[in-house]
N, C-alpha and C positions, 0 to 999 in steps of 0.2 A: 285399218281399225276404225277410222272415222266413218266410213260407209256402213260398217257393221253396227256401229253405235250411234248413227246419225239422229235417230228419232229421240234418243234419251241422252244425247251428248252431254248436257249440262249436269247430269248425275255423276259424271266422271268418265274419263277415257282410260281404259286399261291399256298399258303399254306392254306389260308382261305379267307373270303371275304375282310378282312382288312390287310392281310399280304402277301407279295410277295418277293421272293428272286430274286434280280437282279444282285448281285455281280457275275461277270463272273468267278472268281476263285472258288467260292462256287458251282456255276452251273456246272463247269467242273468236280469238285470233285464228285458231286452227280451223274453225268452222268457216270463217270469212275467206280464208285462203282456199279451202276446199271448194267452196261455192264459186269463187272466181275462176278456179282452175276448171271446174266442171262446165261452167258457162263458156270457157274459152275453146273447148274441143268440139263444138258443134253449133248448129244454127238455133237451138232452143235457148230461150232467155231464162235460164235457171235462176230462181230467186229463193230457193231453199224451202219452198212450199211442198209438202208431201200430199200427193193425191193418188188416185188409182193409176196403175201402169198405163192403161189405155189413154189417159189424159196427156201422155207424153209422146203421142204418135207423130207429132210434127218436129220432134227433137231429132238430132242426128243419132245414128246407130251407136256410135261410141258413147254418147251421153246416155242413151237408153240402157246400155250394158251396165254402166255405173249406177244408174237409178235403180235398176233391177237388184243390184247388190244392196242398196239402201233399203229397198222394200222387202228384201229377203226372198226374192224369186230365184229358184234354182235353175240350173242349166237345162234340165229336162223340160221344164215349163217354157223356157225361152226357145228351145228347139221347136216346141209345138206352136210357137208364135212366128216361126220362120227364121229365127236366128241360126247361124251355123258357125263353126270354128270359134266357139264362144271363148275358150281359154286364150286364144291368140288375140281376139278382139278386146277382151278384158285387159290383158297385159298391155296392149298397145294404148288403150284408153288411159290407163293409169300412168303409163310412160309419158304420154302427151301432157297429162295434167302436171306431172312433176316437172317436165320441161318448161311448161308455161310458168310455173312458180319460180323456177330457177334461172329464167332468162336474165342475162346481165344488162341488157339495154332497156330495162324498165325505168 
């Protein structure tokens, strides 16, 4: 949900049809965690700045898959850019992001 709503996150984060987070402190914490996790899965220094997809060419493939979600780039467009097995890569990227946030030895 954060990737889908990244560009307008501070307007609120819908969690379900009946639930939305609007507390600015909570939203800032969600965004900070998301940004740290995205930075942790590749070589790119993600700072939360939204640019054109081509500007992230030196980022890791897993980071690029998540950034594509943020930018709203669909799988067909990603295939045209040389990505393959996109659902598996996306799942693995988000898995690593969750794992990064939930590490016990932080």
